[in-house]
N, CA, C, O and the ligand as a Tripos MOL2 file, in Angstrom:
@<TRIPOS>MOLECULE
protein
  229   227    58     0     0
PROTEIN
NO_CHARGES

@<TRIPOS>ATOM
      1 N          -5.2520   26.7460  -23.7520 N.3       1 MET1
      2 CA         -4.0670   27.5360  -23.4230 C.3       1 MET1
      3 C          -2.8590   26.6260  -23.2270 C.2       1 MET1
      4 O          -2.9650   25.4980  -22.7460 O.2       1 MET1
      5 N          -1.7240   27.1590  -23.6140 N.am      2 LYS2
      6 CA         -0.4500   26.4820  -23.3710 C.3       2 LYS2
      7 C           0.2720   27.2230  -22.2560 C.2       2 LYS2
      8 O           0.1930   28.4480  -22.1640 O.2       2 LYS2
      9 N           0.9660   26.4890  -21.4220 N.am      3 LYS3
     10 CA          1.6460   27.1090  -20.3000 C.3       3 LYS3
     11 C           3.0860   26.6150  -20.2020 C.2       3 LYS3
     12 O           3.3900   25.4380  -20.3940 O.2       3 LYS3
     13 N           3.9530   27.5720  -19.8930 N.am      4 PHE4
     14 CA          5.3670   27.2520  -19.6960 C.3       4 PHE4
     15 C           5.7920   27.7440  -18.3240 C.2       4 PHE4
     16 O           5.4910   28.8750  -17.9410 O.2       4 PHE4
     17 N           6.4890   26.8960  -17.5880 N.am      5 VAL5
     18 CA          7.0250   27.2520  -16.2760 C.3       5 VAL5
     19 C           8.5440   27.1270  -16.3670 C.2       5 VAL5
     20 O           9.0800   26.0550  -16.6450 O.2       5 VAL5
     21 N           9.2180   28.2420  -16.1270 N.am      6 CYS6
     22 CA         10.6750   28.2720  -16.3210 C.3       6 CYS6
     23 C          11.3770   27.2320  -15.4420 C.2       6 CYS6
     24 O          12.3750   26.6380  -15.8500 O.2       6 CYS6
     25 N          10.8560   27.0200  -14.2530 N.am      7 ARG7
     26 CA         11.4880   26.0670  -13.3290 C.3       7 ARG7
     27 C          11.5280   24.6610  -13.9370 C.2       7 ARG7
     28 O          12.4070   23.8630  -13.6120 O.2       7 ARG7
     29 N          10.5730   24.3670  -14.8190 N.am      8 ASP8
     30 CA         10.5150   23.0310  -15.4240 C.3       8 ASP8
     31 C          11.7150   22.7300  -16.3110 C.2       8 ASP8
     32 O          11.9750   21.5670  -16.6180 O.2       8 ASP8
     33 N          12.4520   23.7580  -16.7280 N.am      9 ILE9
     34 CA         13.6540   23.4680  -17.5170 C.3       9 ILE9
     35 C          14.9200   23.6740  -16.6810 C.2       9 ILE9
     36 O          16.0250   23.7600  -17.2180 O.2       9 ILE9
     37 N          14.7420   23.7520  -15.3660 N.am     10 GLY10
     38 CA         15.8950   23.6840  -14.4900 C.3      10 GLY10
     39 C          16.3820   24.9950  -13.9050 C.2      10 GLY10
     40 O          17.3660   25.0150  -13.1670 O.2      10 GLY10
     41 N          15.6970   26.1070  -14.2280 N.am     11 PHE11
     42 CA         16.0920   27.3710  -13.6260 C.3      11 PHE11
     43 C          15.3890   27.5690  -12.2900 C.2      11 PHE11
     44 O          14.2330   27.1800  -12.1250 O.2      11 PHE11
     45 N          16.0900   28.1730  -11.3410 N.am     12 ALA12
     46 CA         15.4670   28.5700  -10.0740 C.3      12 ALA12
     47 C          14.8070   29.9180  -10.3140 C.2      12 ALA12
     48 O          15.3590   30.9630   -9.9690 O.2      12 ALA12
     49 N          13.6390   29.8840  -10.8980 N.am     13 CYS13
     50 CA         13.0170   31.0720  -11.4690 C.3      13 CYS13
     51 C          11.5090   30.8820  -11.4110 C.2      13 CYS13
     52 O          11.0100   29.7890  -11.6780 O.2      13 CYS13
     53 N          10.7790   31.9410  -11.0630 N.am     14 ASP14
     54 CA          9.3240   31.8310  -10.9180 C.3      14 ASP14
     55 C           8.5530   32.2790  -12.1560 C.2      14 ASP14
     56 O           7.3340   32.4410  -12.1080 O.2      14 ASP14
     57 N           9.2670   32.4790  -13.2610 N.am     15 PHE15
     58 CA          8.5860   32.9420  -14.4770 C.3      15 PHE15
     59 C           7.6430   31.8780  -15.0290 C.2      15 PHE15
     60 O           7.9900   30.7000  -15.1270 O.2      15 PHE15
     61 N           6.4500   32.3240  -15.3840 N.am     16 THR16
     62 CA          5.5510   31.4650  -16.1490 C.3      16 THR16
     63 C           4.9930   32.2830  -17.3080 C.2      16 THR16
     64 O           4.8970   33.5070  -17.2240 O.2      16 THR16
     65 N           4.6310   31.6070  -18.3770 N.am     17 ALA17
     66 CA          4.0270   32.2850  -19.5170 C.3      17 ALA17
     67 C           2.8950   31.4250  -20.0370 C.2      17 ALA17
     68 O           2.9430   30.1960  -19.9790 O.2      17 ALA17
     69 N           1.8700   32.1010  -20.5470 N.am     18 GLU18
     70 CA          0.7560   31.3830  -21.1480 C.3      18 GLU18
     71 C           0.4590   31.9820  -22.5050 C.2      18 GLU18
     72 O           0.6660   33.1730  -22.7410 O.2      18 GLU18
     73 N          -0.0270   31.1390  -23.3840 N.am     19 GLY19
     74 CA         -0.4180   31.6250  -24.6960 C.3      19 GLY19
     75 C          -1.4070   30.6670  -25.3100 C.2      19 GLY19
     76 O          -1.5400   29.5220  -24.8780 O.2      19 GLY19
     77 N          -2.0990   31.1470  -26.3210 N.am     20 ALA20
     78 CA         -3.0990   30.3100  -26.9710 C.3      20 ALA20
     79 C          -2.4260   29.1720  -27.7330 C.2      20 ALA20
     80 O          -2.9700   28.0730  -27.8430 O.2      20 ALA20
     81 N          -1.2400   29.4530  -28.2520 N.am     21 THR21
     82 CA         -0.5220   28.4630  -29.0490 C.3      21 THR21
     83 C           0.9600   28.5020  -28.6760 C.2      21 THR21
     84 O           1.4350   29.4530  -28.0550 O.2      21 THR21
     85 N           1.6730   27.4550  -29.0660 N.am     22 VAL22
     86 CA          3.1210   27.4130  -28.8450 C.3      22 VAL22
     87 C           3.7830   28.5840  -29.5880 C.2      22 VAL22
     88 O           4.7340   29.1860  -29.0900 O.2      22 VAL22
     89 N           3.2710   28.8950  -30.7760 N.am     23 GLU23
     90 CA          3.8400   29.9850  -31.5800 C.3      23 GLU23
     91 C           3.7290   31.3150  -30.8520 C.2      23 GLU23
     92 O           4.6000   32.1750  -30.9810 O.2      23 GLU23
     93 N           2.6500   31.4850  -30.0840 N.am     24 GLU24
     94 CA          2.4600   32.7210  -29.3260 C.3      24 GLU24
     95 C           3.3580   32.7330  -28.0910 C.2      24 GLU24
     96 O           3.8330   33.7820  -27.6560 O.2      24 GLU24
     97 N           3.5730   31.5660  -27.5530 N.am     25 LEU25
     98 CA          4.3180   31.4320  -26.3050 C.3      25 LEU25
     99 C           5.8270   31.5910  -26.5150 C.2      25 LEU25
    100 O           6.5100   32.2010  -25.6910 O.2      25 LEU25
    101 N           6.3320   31.0570  -27.5890 N.am     26 MET26
    102 CA          7.7840   31.0030  -27.8080 C.3      26 MET26
    103 C           8.4670   32.3740  -27.7400 C.2      26 MET26
    104 O           9.5100   32.4960  -27.0970 O.2      26 MET26
    105 N           7.9100   33.4130  -28.3860 N.am     27 PRO27
    106 CA          8.5720   34.7300  -28.2850 C.3      27 PRO27
    107 C           8.5960   35.2600  -26.8610 C.2      27 PRO27
    108 O           9.5510   35.9360  -26.4750 O.2      27 PRO27
    109 N           7.5670   34.9700  -26.0710 N.am     28 LYS28
    110 CA          7.5550   35.4090  -24.6730 C.3      28 LYS28
    111 C           8.6650   34.7150  -23.8960 C.2      28 LYS28
    112 O           9.3340   35.3250  -23.0620 O.2      28 LYS28
    113 N           8.8470   33.4340  -24.1830 N.am     29 ILE29
    114 CA          9.8870   32.6710  -23.5000 C.3      29 ILE29
    115 C          11.2660   33.1660  -23.9440 C.2      29 ILE29
    116 O          12.1780   33.3030  -23.1290 O.2      29 ILE29
    117 N          11.4060   33.4310  -25.2330 N.am     30 ALA30
    118 CA         12.6890   33.9210  -25.7510 C.3      30 ALA30
    119 C          13.0350   35.2740  -25.1260 C.2      30 ALA30
    120 O          14.1860   35.5150  -24.7610 O.2      30 ALA30
    121 N          12.0430   36.1490  -25.0030 N.am     31 ASP31
    122 CA         12.2620   37.4560  -24.3580 C.3      31 ASP31
    123 C          12.7040   37.2810  -22.9140 C.2      31 ASP31
    124 O          13.6480   37.9250  -22.4550 O.2      31 ASP31
    125 N          12.0130   36.4070  -22.2110 N.am     32 HIS32
    126 CA         12.3420   36.1560  -20.8160 C.3      32 HIS32
    127 C          13.7620   35.5930  -20.6930 C.2      32 HIS32
    128 O          14.5260   36.0190  -19.8270 O.2      32 HIS32
    129 N          14.1070   34.6520  -21.5470 N.am     33 ALA33
    130 CA         15.4380   34.0380  -21.4930 C.3      33 ALA33
    131 C          16.5220   35.0860  -21.7190 C.2      33 ALA33
    132 O          17.5800   35.0480  -21.0920 O.2      33 ALA33
    133 N          16.2430   36.0190  -22.6220 N.am     34 ARG34
    134 CA         17.2190   37.0530  -22.9320 C.3      34 ARG34
    135 C          17.3980   37.9860  -21.7340 C.2      34 ARG34
    136 O          18.5220   38.2980  -21.3430 O.2      34 ARG34
    137 N          16.2830   38.4260  -21.1580 N.am     35 VAL35
    138 CA         16.3270   39.4220  -20.0920 C.3      35 VAL35
    139 C          16.7660   38.8050  -18.7690 C.2      35 VAL35
    140 O          17.6080   39.3670  -18.0680 O.2      35 VAL35
    141 N          16.2010   37.6530  -18.4260 N.am     36 ALA36
    142 CA         16.4130   37.0910  -17.0910 C.3      36 ALA36
    143 C          17.5860   36.1230  -17.0340 C.2      36 ALA36
    144 O          18.2170   35.9740  -15.9870 O.2      36 ALA36
    145 N          17.8810   35.4700  -18.1400 N.am     37 HIS37
    146 CA         18.9030   34.4270  -18.1050 C.3      37 HIS37
    147 C          20.0660   34.7160  -19.0390 C.2      37 HIS37
    148 O          20.9310   33.8650  -19.2490 O.2      37 HIS37
    149 N          20.0830   35.9220  -19.5990 N.am     38 ASN38
    150 CA         21.2270   36.3610  -20.3870 C.3      38 ASN38
    151 C          21.5090   35.4280  -21.5650 C.2      38 ASN38
    152 O          22.6600   35.1940  -21.9340 O.2      38 ASN38
    153 N          20.4230   34.8990  -22.1450 N.am     39 MET39
    154 CA         20.5720   34.0370  -23.3190 C.3      39 MET39
    155 C          20.1070   34.8310  -24.5330 C.2      39 MET39
    156 O          18.9120   35.0620  -24.7140 O.2      39 MET39
    157 N          21.0580   35.2450  -25.3590 N.am     40 ALA40
    158 CA         20.7260   36.0800  -26.5150 C.3      40 ALA40
    159 C          19.7530   35.3640  -27.4350 C.2      40 ALA40
    160 O          18.8430   35.9700  -28.0020 O.2      40 ALA40
    161 N          19.9650   34.0560  -27.5700 N.am     41 GLN41
    162 CA         19.0730   33.2450  -28.3890 C.3      41 GLN41
    163 C          18.9280   31.8810  -27.7540 C.2      41 GLN41
    164 O          19.8420   31.3930  -27.0900 O.2      41 GLN41
    165 N          17.7940   31.2780  -27.9570 N.am     42 LEU42
    166 CA         17.6150   29.9110  -27.4820 C.3      42 LEU42
    167 C          18.3350   28.9690  -28.4550 C.2      42 LEU42
    168 O          18.0460   28.9640  -29.6510 O.2      42 LEU42
    169 N          19.2650   28.1840  -27.9360 N.am     43 ASP43
    170 CA         19.8940   27.2070  -28.8270 C.3      43 ASP43
    171 C          18.9650   25.9980  -28.9890 C.2      43 ASP43
    172 O          17.9340   25.8920  -28.3250 O.2      43 ASP43
    173 N          19.3590   25.0970  -29.8860 N.am     44 ASP44
    174 CA         18.4530   23.9960  -30.2140 C.3      44 ASP44
    175 C          18.1460   23.1150  -29.0140 C.2      44 ASP44
    176 O          17.0180   22.6500  -28.8500 O.2      44 ASP44
    177 N          19.1600   22.8830  -28.1690 N.am     45 ALA45
    178 CA         18.9520   22.0320  -26.9980 C.3      45 ALA45
    179 C          17.9610   22.6860  -26.0440 C.2      45 ALA45
    180 O          17.0930   22.0170  -25.4820 O.2      45 ALA45
    181 N          18.0960   24.0020  -25.8650 N.am     46 THR46
    182 CA         17.1800   24.7140  -24.9680 C.3      46 THR46
    183 C          15.7810   24.7540  -25.5610 C.2      46 THR46
    184 O          14.7950   24.5800  -24.8440 O.2      46 THR46
    185 N          15.6890   24.9830  -26.8630 N.am     47 LYS47
    186 CA         14.3790   24.9830  -27.5170 C.3      47 LYS47
    187 C          13.6760   23.6470  -27.3330 C.2      47 LYS47
    188 O          12.4690   23.5970  -27.0990 O.2      47 LYS47
    189 N          14.4420   22.5650  -27.4400 N.am     48 ALA48
    190 CA         13.8620   21.2340  -27.2700 C.3      48 ALA48
    191 C          13.3500   21.0590  -25.8460 C.2      48 ALA48
    192 O          12.2780   20.4940  -25.6240 O.2      48 ALA48
    193 N          14.1330   21.5530  -24.8800 N.am     49 LYS49
    194 CA         13.6950   21.4750  -23.4790 C.3      49 LYS49
    195 C          12.4340   22.2920  -23.2590 C.2      49 LYS49
    196 O          11.4970   21.8510  -22.5930 O.2      49 LYS49
    197 N          12.4270   23.5000  -23.8340 N.am     50 VAL50
    198 CA         11.2620   24.3730  -23.6950 C.3      50 VAL50
    199 C          10.0320   23.7080  -24.3070 C.2      50 VAL50
    200 O           8.9620   23.6920  -23.7000 O.2      50 VAL50
    201 N          10.1860   23.1660  -25.4960 N.am     51 SER51
    202 CA          9.0470   22.5140  -26.1540 C.3      51 SER51
    203 C           8.5000   21.3870  -25.3070 C.2      51 SER51
    204 O           7.2870   21.2140  -25.1840 O.2      51 SER51
    205 N           9.4190   20.6120  -24.7180 N.am     52 ALA52
    206 CA          8.9860   19.4810  -23.8980 C.3      52 ALA52
    207 C           8.2990   19.9490  -22.6180 C.2      52 ALA52
    208 O           7.4730   19.2320  -22.0520 O.2      52 ALA52
    209 N           8.6460   21.1630  -22.1620 N.am     53 ALA53
    210 CA          8.1120   21.6510  -20.8910 C.3      53 ALA53
    211 C           6.7720   22.3720  -21.0550 C.2      53 ALA53
    212 O           6.0880   22.6290  -20.0640 O.2      53 ALA53
    213 N           6.3900   22.7000  -22.2880 N.am     54 ILE54
    214 CA          5.1240   23.3990  -22.4960 C.3      54 ILE54
    215 C           3.9800   22.4140  -22.3240 C.2      54 ILE54
    216 O           3.9530   21.3410  -22.9270 O.2      54 ILE54
    217 N           3.0360   22.8150  -21.4800 N.am     55 LYS55
    218 CA          1.9130   21.9380  -21.1490 C.3      55 LYS55
    219 C           0.6000   22.6230  -21.4860 C.2      55 LYS55
    220 O           0.5200   23.8480  -21.5700 O.2      55 LYS55
    221 N          -0.4100   21.8180  -21.6740 N.am     56 ASP56
    222 CA         -1.7610   22.3650  -21.8310 C.3      56 ASP56
    223 C          -2.2470   22.8640  -20.4920 C.2      56 ASP56
    224 O          -2.1390   22.1660  -19.4840 O.2      56 ASP56
    225 N          -2.7850   24.0740  -20.4780 N.am     57 ALA57
    226 CA         -3.2700   24.6620  -19.2280 C.3      57 ALA57
    227 C          -4.7250   25.0770  -19.4120 C.2      57 ALA57
    228 O          -5.3400   25.5980  -18.4820 O.2      57 ALA57
    229 ZN         13.3440   32.0700  -16.0080 Zn       58 ZN58
@<TRIPOS>BOND
     1     1     2 1
     2     2     3 1
     3     3     4 2
     4     3     5 am
     5     5     6 1
     6     6     7 1
     7     7     8 2
     8     7     9 am
     9     9    10 1
    10    10    11 1
    11    11    12 2
    12    11    13 am
    13    13    14 1
    14    14    15 1
    15    15    16 2
    16    15    17 am
    17    17    18 1
    18    18    19 1
    19    19    20 2
    20    19    21 am
    21    21    22 1
    22    22    23 1
    23    23    24 2
    24    23    25 am
    25    25    26 1
    26    26    27 1
    27    27    28 2
    28    27    29 am
    29    29    30 1
    30    30    31 1
    31    31    32 2
    32    31    33 am
    33    33    34 1
    34    34    35 1
    35    35    36 2
    36    35    37 am
    37    37    38 1
    38    38    39 1
    39    39    40 2
    40    39    41 am
    41    41    42 1
    42    42    43 1
    43    43    44 2
    44    43    45 am
    45    45    46 1
    46    46    47 1
    47    47    48 2
    48    47    49 am
    49    49    50 1
    50    50    51 1
    51    51    52 2
    52    51    53 am
    53    53    54 1
    54    54    55 1
    55    55    56 2
    56    55    57 am
    57    57    58 1
    58    58    59 1
    59    59    60 2
    60    59    61 am
    61    61    62 1
    62    62    63 1
    63    63    64 2
    64    63    65 am
    65    65    66 1
    66    66    67 1
    67    67    68 2
    68    67    69 am
    69    69    70 1
    70    70    71 1
    71    71    72 2
    72    71    73 am
    73    73    74 1
    74    74    75 1
    75    75    76 2
    76    75    77 am
    77    77    78 1
    78    78    79 1
    79    79    80 2
    80    79    81 am
    81    81    82 1
    82    82    83 1
    83    83    84 2
    84    83    85 am
    85    85    86 1
    86    86    87 1
    87    87    88 2
    88    87    89 am
    89    89    90 1
    90    90    91 1
    91    91    92 2
    92    91    93 am
    93    93    94 1
    94    94    95 1
    95    95    96 2
    96    95    97 am
    97    97    98 1
    98    98    99 1
    99    99   100 2
   100    99   101 am
   101   101   102 1
   102   102   103 1
   103   103   104 2
   104   103   105 am
   105   105   106 1
   106   106   107 1
   107   107   108 2
   108   107   109 am
   109   109   110 1
   110   110   111 1
   111   111   112 2
   112   111   113 am
   113   113   114 1
   114   114   115 1
   115   115   116 2
   116   115   117 am
   117   117   118 1
   118   118   119 1
   119   119   120 2
   120   119   121 am
   121   121   122 1
   122   122   123 1
   123   123   124 2
   124   123   125 am
   125   125   126 1
   126   126   127 1
   127   127   128 2
   128   127   129 am
   129   129   130 1
   130   130   131 1
   131   131   132 2
   132   131   133 am
   133   133   134 1
   134   134   135 1
   135   135   136 2
   136   135   137 am
   137   137   138 1
   138   138   139 1
   139   139   140 2
   140   139   141 am
   141   141   142 1
   142   142   143 1
   143   143   144 2
   144   143   145 am
   145   145   146 1
   146   146   147 1
   147   147   148 2
   148   147   149 am
   149   149   150 1
   150   150   151 1
   151   151   152 2
   152   151   153 am
   153   153   154 1
   154   154   155 1
   155   155   156 2
   156   155   157 am
   157   157   158 1
   158   158   159 1
   159   159   160 2
   160   159   161 am
   161   161   162 1
   162   162   163 1
   163   163   164 2
   164   163   165 am
   165   165   166 1
   166   166   167 1
   167   167   168 2
   168   167   169 am
   169   169   170 1
   170   170   171 1
   171   171   172 2
   172   171   173 am
   173   173   174 1
   174   174   175 1
   175   175   176 2
   176   175   177 am
   177   177   178 1
   178   178   179 1
   179   179   180 2
   180   179   181 am
   181   181   182 1
   182   182   183 1
   183   183   184 2
   184   183   185 am
   185   185   186 1
   186   186   187 1
   187   187   188 2
   188   187   189 am
   189   189   190 1
   190   190   191 1
   191   191   192 2
   192   191   193 am
   193   193   194 1
   194   194   195 1
   195   195   196 2
   196   195   197 am
   197   197   198 1
   198   198   199 1
   199   199   200 2
   200   199   201 am
   201   201   202 1
   202   202   203 1
   203   203   204 2
   204   203   205 am
   205   205   206 1
   206   206   207 1
   207   207   208 2
   208   207   209 am
   209   209   210 1
   210   210   211 1
   211   211   212 2
   212   211   213 am
   213   213   214 1
   214   214   215 1
   215   215   216 2
   216   215   217 am
   217   217   218 1
   218   218   219 1
   219   219   220 2
   220   219   221 am
   221   221   222 1
   222   222   223 1
   223   223   224 2
   224   223   225 am
   225   225   226 1
   226   226   227 1
   227   227   228 2
@<TRIPOS>SUBSTRUCTURE
     1 MET1         2 RESIDUE 1 A MET
     2 LYS2         6 RESIDUE 1 A LYS
     3 LYS3        10 RESIDUE 1 A LYS
     4 PHE4        14 RESIDUE 1 A PHE
     5 VAL5        18 RESIDUE 1 A VAL
     6 CYS6        22 RESIDUE 1 A CYS
     7 ARG7        26 RESIDUE 1 A ARG
     8 ASP8        30 RESIDUE 1 A ASP
     9 ILE9        34 RESIDUE 1 A ILE
    10 GLY10       38 RESIDUE 1 A GLY
    11 PHE11       42 RESIDUE 1 A PHE
    12 ALA12       46 RESIDUE 1 A ALA
    13 CYS13       50 RESIDUE 1 A CYS
    14 ASP14       54 RESIDUE 1 A ASP
    15 PHE15       58 RESIDUE 1 A PHE
    16 THR16       62 RESIDUE 1 A THR
    17 ALA17       66 RESIDUE 1 A ALA
    18 GLU18       70 RESIDUE 1 A GLU
    19 GLY19       74 RESIDUE 1 A GLY
    20 ALA20       78 RESIDUE 1 A ALA
    21 THR21       82 RESIDUE 1 A THR
    22 VAL22       86 RESIDUE 1 A VAL
    23 GLU23       90 RESIDUE 1 A GLU
    24 GLU24       94 RESIDUE 1 A GLU
    25 LEU25       98 RESIDUE 1 A LEU
    26 MET26      102 RESIDUE 1 A MET
    27 PRO27      106 RESIDUE 1 A PRO
    28 LYS28      110 RESIDUE 1 A LYS
    29 ILE29      114 RESIDUE 1 A ILE
    30 ALA30      118 RESIDUE 1 A ALA
    31 ASP31      122 RESIDUE 1 A ASP
    32 HIS32      126 RESIDUE 1 A HIS
    33 ALA33      130 RESIDUE 1 A ALA
    34 ARG34      134 RESIDUE 1 A ARG
    35 VAL35      138 RESIDUE 1 A VAL
    36 ALA36      142 RESIDUE 1 A ALA
    37 HIS37      146 RESIDUE 1 A HIS
    38 ASN38      150 RESIDUE 1 A ASN
    39 MET39      154 RESIDUE 1 A MET
    40 ALA40      158 RESIDUE 1 A ALA
    41 GLN41      162 RESIDUE 1 A GLN
    42 LEU42      166 RESIDUE 1 A LEU
    43 ASP43      170 RESIDUE 1 A ASP
    44 ASP44      174 RESIDUE 1 A ASP
    45 ALA45      178 RESIDUE 1 A ALA
    46 THR46      182 RESIDUE 1 A THR
    47 LYS47      186 RESIDUE 1 A LYS
    48 ALA48      190 RESIDUE 1 A ALA
    49 LYS49      194 RESIDUE 1 A LYS
    50 VAL50      198 RESIDUE 1 A VAL
    51 SER51      202 RESIDUE 1 A SER
    52 ALA52      206 RESIDUE 1 A ALA
    53 ALA53      210 RESIDUE 1 A ALA
    54 ILE54      214 RESIDUE 1 A ILE
    55 LYS55      218 RESIDUE 1 A LYS
    56 ASP56      222 RESIDUE 1 A ASP
    57 ALA57      226 RESIDUE 1 A ALA
    58 ZN58       229 GROUP 0 **** ****
C-alpha cells in the first residue's frame, strides 16, 4: 500500500489517503486538494511535493 498524509506537504490538515498504487492514490489526492484546499488542479510543483510525500504503508 501507498500512503499520503496531507500534513507532509505543509498543510495543517488531517487528511490521509491510501491506495495500492500511486496511480490509484493521485486522483484521491487531487479530489481532496480541490475540495479542501481550493486547488482546481495540482500544479507541477505541488505534484512533485505530493510524489515525494507518498510513502509505502
Ligand atoms: Zn489536506
